[in-house]
C-alpha positions as CSV (number, residue, x, y, z in Angstrom):
1,M,45.8,-63.6,-128.6
2,S,43.2,-66.1,-130.2
3,T,39.6,-64.7,-130.2
4,E,37.8,-67.9,-130.9
5,P,35.8,-68.9,-127.9
6,R,36.6,-71.2,-125.7
7,K,36.0,-75.1,-125.9
8,Y,35.1,-77.3,-123.2
9,K,36.0,-80.9,-123.3
10,P,32.6,-83.2,-122.8
11,G,34.0,-84.0,-119.0
12,K,34.4,-80.3,-118.5
13,I,31.3,-79.1,-119.8
14,R,29.6,-81.3,-117.2
15,E,32.0,-80.6,-114.3
16,H,31.2,-76.7,-115.4
17,N,27.4,-77.2,-115.7
18,S,27.3,-78.8,-112.4
19,Q,29.2,-75.7,-110.3
20,K,27.1,-73.8,-112.0
21,I,23.6,-74.8,-110.9
22,L,25.4,-75.6,-107.6
23,E,26.4,-71.9,-107.9
24,A,23.0,-70.4,-108.3
25,A,21.2,-72.9,-106.3
26,E,23.0,-71.1,-103.5
27,C,21.7,-68.0,-104.4
28,E,18.3,-69.3,-104.6
29,F,17.9,-71.0,-101.7
30,V,19.1,-68.0,-99.7
31,K,16.3,-65.6,-101.1
32,H,13.4,-68.2,-100.8
33,G,14.0,-70.7,-98.7
34,Y,13.8,-74.4,-99.7
35,K,10.2,-74.5,-100.1
36,G,10.0,-71.0,-102.0
37,T,12.3,-72.2,-104.3
38,S,11.9,-74.2,-107.4
39,M,14.0,-76.0,-110.3
40,Q,13.1,-73.5,-112.8
41,S,14.2,-70.5,-110.7
42,I,17.4,-72.6,-110.4
43,A,17.8,-73.0,-114.2
44,D,16.8,-69.2,-114.6
45,A,19.6,-68.3,-112.4
46,A,22.2,-70.5,-113.6
47,E,20.8,-69.5,-117.6
48,L,20.5,-73.3,-118.4
49,P,17.6,-75.3,-119.7
50,K,15.3,-76.5,-116.7
51,A,15.8,-80.0,-118.2
52,N,19.8,-79.5,-117.9
53,V,19.2,-79.2,-114.4
54,H,16.9,-82.2,-114.1
55,Y,19.7,-84.1,-115.8
56,Y,21.9,-83.5,-113.0
57,F,20.0,-83.3,-110.1
58,K,16.9,-85.4,-110.3
59,S,14.5,-83.6,-107.6
60,K,15.0,-80.2,-105.8
61,A,15.6,-82.5,-102.6
62,K,18.9,-83.8,-104.5
63,L,20.2,-80.7,-105.5
64,Y,19.3,-79.3,-102.1
65,N,21.2,-82.0,-100.1
66,A,24.3,-81.4,-102.8
67,V,24.7,-78.0,-102.0
68,L,24.9,-78.8,-98.6
69,G,27.2,-81.3,-99.4
70,D,29.3,-79.3,-101.3
71,I,29.4,-76.5,-98.5
72,L,30.6,-78.7,-95.7
73,Q,33.5,-80.3,-98.1
74,R,34.3,-76.9,-99.4
75,W,35.0,-76.2,-95.4
76,N,36.0,-79.5,-94.5
77,E,38.9,-79.9,-96.7
78,V,41.1,-77.1,-95.2
79,L,42.0,-79.3,-92.0
80,A,43.1,-82.1,-94.2
81,D,46.3,-82.0,-93.8
82,M,46.0,-81.3,-89.7
83,S,48.4,-83.7,-88.0
84,E,49.7,-84.7,-84.5
85,E,53.0,-83.7,-85.7
86,G,52.3,-80.4,-87.3
87,D,52.8,-77.1,-85.9
88,P,49.0,-76.0,-83.6
89,A,49.7,-72.6,-84.4
90,E,50.5,-72.6,-88.0
91,T,47.7,-75.0,-88.5
92,L,45.1,-73.2,-86.5
93,E,45.7,-69.8,-88.0
94,N,45.7,-71.4,-91.5
95,Y,42.3,-72.9,-90.5
96,I,40.7,-69.5,-89.0
97,R,41.9,-67.1,-91.7
98,A,40.7,-69.9,-94.7
99,K,37.6,-70.1,-93.0
100,V,37.0,-66.1,-92.8
101,D,37.9,-65.9,-96.7
102,L,35.2,-68.4,-97.4
103,S,32.4,-67.0,-95.0
104,I,33.5,-63.5,-97.2
105,R,33.5,-65.1,-100.5
106,F,30.1,-67.6,-100.4
107,P,27.9,-66.0,-97.4
108,Q,25.5,-68.0,-98.9
109,A,27.1,-71.1,-98.1
110,S,27.3,-70.2,-94.5
111,K,23.4,-68.8,-94.6
112,I,22.1,-71.9,-95.9
113,F,23.9,-74.2,-93.5
114,A,22.8,-71.7,-90.8
115,T,19.1,-72.2,-91.4
116,E,19.3,-75.6,-92.0
117,I,20.9,-76.1,-88.4
118,I,18.3,-73.8,-86.7
119,Q,15.8,-76.0,-88.4
120,G,16.6,-78.8,-86.6
121,A,18.9,-80.4,-89.6
122,P,16.2,-82.2,-91.1
123,N,18.5,-82.8,-94.2
124,L,22.1,-83.2,-92.3
125,K,21.1,-85.2,-88.9
126,E,22.4,-88.4,-89.9
127,H,25.6,-86.7,-91.6
128,I,26.0,-84.5,-88.0
129,R,25.3,-87.8,-86.5
130,T,27.8,-89.8,-88.4
131,D,30.4,-88.3,-90.5
132,L,30.7,-84.8,-89.2
133,R,30.8,-86.3,-85.5
134,H,33.6,-88.8,-86.4
135,W,35.7,-85.7,-88.4
136,V,35.2,-83.7,-85.2
137,R,36.2,-86.5,-83.2
138,S,39.4,-86.8,-84.9
139,K,40.3,-83.4,-84.6
140,T,39.4,-83.0,-80.9
141,K,42.1,-86.1,-80.7
142,I,44.8,-83.7,-82.8
143,I,44.3,-80.6,-80.6
144,E,44.2,-83.3,-77.1
145,S,47.6,-85.0,-78.7
146,W,49.6,-80.6,-79.1
147,I,48.5,-80.5,-75.5
148,D,50.0,-83.3,-74.2
149,Q,52.9,-82.5,-76.1
150,G,53.4,-79.4,-74.6
151,K,52.6,-77.3,-77.8
152,M,49.2,-75.5,-76.4
153,T,47.6,-74.6,-73.1
154,P,45.1,-76.6,-72.2
155,V,41.6,-76.1,-73.7
156,D,38.5,-78.0,-74.4
157,P,38.7,-79.0,-77.8
158,E,35.3,-79.6,-79.3
159,H,34.4,-75.8,-77.8
160,L,37.4,-74.9,-79.6
161,I,35.9,-75.9,-82.7
162,F,33.3,-74.6,-82.1
163,M,34.2,-70.9,-81.4
164,I,36.1,-71.4,-84.8
165,W,33.1,-71.9,-86.5
166,S,30.7,-69.5,-85.1
167,T,33.2,-66.5,-85.1
168,T,34.2,-67.3,-88.4
169,Q,30.7,-67.4,-89.7
170,H,29.2,-64.9,-87.8
171,Y,30.7,-62.5,-90.9
172,A,28.3,-64.2,-93.3
173,D,25.6,-65.2,-91.3
174,F,25.1,-61.5,-90.0
175,E,26.5,-59.8,-92.7
176,T,23.6,-57.2,-93.0
177,Q,24.1,-56.2,-89.5
178,V,27.7,-55.9,-89.2
179,L,28.4,-54.0,-92.9
180,T,25.3,-51.7,-91.2
181,I,27.1,-51.1,-88.0
182,T,30.7,-50.4,-89.6
183,N,28.9,-48.3,-91.9
184,K,30.2,-50.1,-95.4
185,L,28.3,-51.5,-98.1
186,E,30.5,-54.6,-99.0
187,Y,33.5,-56.3,-97.3
188,E,36.6,-55.0,-98.9
189,Q,40.2,-56.6,-98.4
190,E,41.8,-54.5,-95.8
191,D,38.3,-56.0,-93.8
192,V,39.3,-59.6,-94.1
193,K,42.9,-58.9,-93.2
194,K,41.5,-56.7,-90.0
195,I,39.2,-59.8,-89.2
196,S,40.9,-62.2,-89.7
197,D,44.2,-60.8,-87.8
198,F,41.6,-60.3,-84.9
199,L,40.1,-63.5,-84.7
200,C,43.9,-65.2,-84.9
201,H,45.1,-63.2,-82.2
202,M,42.2,-63.6,-79.8
203,I,41.8,-67.3,-80.5
204,L,45.4,-68.2,-80.1
205,T,46.3,-66.3,-77.9
206,G,44.0,-67.7,-75.9
207,C,45.6,-71.6,-76.7
208,G,48.9,-70.0,-75.7
209,L,50.1,-69.8,-79.3
210,K,51.5,-66.9,-80.8
211,P,49.9,-65.7,-84.4
212,T,52.2,-64.1,-87.4
213,T,50.2,-61.2,-87.2
214,S,50.4,-58.6,-84.3
215,L,47.3,-56.2,-84.2
216,A,49.8,-53.3,-83.0
């Protein structure tokens, strides 16, 4: 096996550094908030010169918005293949499991988003009013189609989406509370499965659908 260091192509280096900065920024914004975070602290966390951070993101505001955009893309792309012809049980179960997994693996992302919303969404208000509203409406139309086709019990599509968001992100936003009550230091893989199985069972059965995994 070669012991030579891995070589990145120029484009790959830019992509690698950009992602490294975004990940470091997530952690710093969660720890210190937007006002308490500096470009220098993000550079230190990313182990890159401050000039490099400014090369990719011209200001803290642009970097913060990039972090928020990256989070939303990460969440929304899970339902990219959702269609009226699809199986609602399979689609919703995959979405719930993916959202739980993302919450456990990237808790900082959910916490940053929650803080932004609690503060009145000063940086996301326009996105919520336009892009996210359009995204939700497009998904609710598909759920309404599933209901009209008799594939699932009539439920309020918007509140179904809100429920999935809130229940899956709870395990990130209230991570300290959940882990303290359950006497754990961190989530283990069996916890992720247990959470996913429970939420799939509760939400899908409420929609007249059958999850792939039984709680028994």
